[in-house]
N, C-alpha and C positions, 0 to 999 in steps of 0.2 A: 519428854525428857530432852534437854538441850545439852549437847556435848560442848565443852569449852576447850578450844585448841590449846595445846601447850605453848606458852610464849617462846620458850627456847626453840621449839620446833619451828614456829613461825619465823623467828629470826634466822634460823639455819636455812630455811627455804628462801628467805630474802637474800641471804649471802649467795646462795646458789644462782638465783636469778641475776644478781649483779655480776657474778662470774661469767655467766652466759652472755650478758650484754657486753662485757669487756672482750670476750672472744669475738663477738660480731664486730666490735670496733676495730679489732686488730686483723680482721679478715683481709685476704688478698683482693677482695672485690674493690677495696678503696684504692688499689694501685692500677687497676685495669685501664682506666682512661689515660693515665700517664704513659703507659707502654703502647697504647694504640694511637699515638699521634701521627701527624702527617709524614713524619720521617720514617714511620714504620709501615704505614698502610694508607692508601688513598682510594677514593671512589665511593660510590653509593653503599657498597657493602660495608666498608669501613665506617661510614657515617652512621649506618644502621646499628652497627656493633657498639659504637660509642654511645648512641642514644639508649640502647638496651642496657649498657653498663651503667649509665647514669640512673636509669630507673631502678636497677638492681641495688645500686649504692644507696639510693634514697629509701628503698624498702628496708634495707639492712639497718639504716640509721633509725627509721621509724620503729622497727622491731626492737632495737636496743633501748630506745626511749620507753617503749611500752613495757619492756622487762623491768626497767628501773622504776617506772610508775607502779607496777605490781609489787615490787619489792618494798616501796614506800608504804603501800597499803597494808602489806603483811606486817611491817614494823609498827604501823599505827595500831593495827589490831592486837599486836603483842603487848602494847603498852610500854610504859617506862621500864628501863632496866633496873632491877632491884639491887640495892647495895649489898655487897657480900662481905 
């Protein structure tokens, strides 16, 4: 017996994933490098921090894109929206 997921449920999950992606996009992680410039902090520890912040920002961006890709898959699985 195969269970067919409810299309409205799949679309709701897709919206939730997109909402999470938007929260990641608005994260303070995207502002760290700007506030850690040479006028704030200098030296090897500062350089290491900036490199760590860049990696974290990149991972955050990748995660938000993966959430959007999962949302697209859920919407594809839900099929077209029925006319009401």
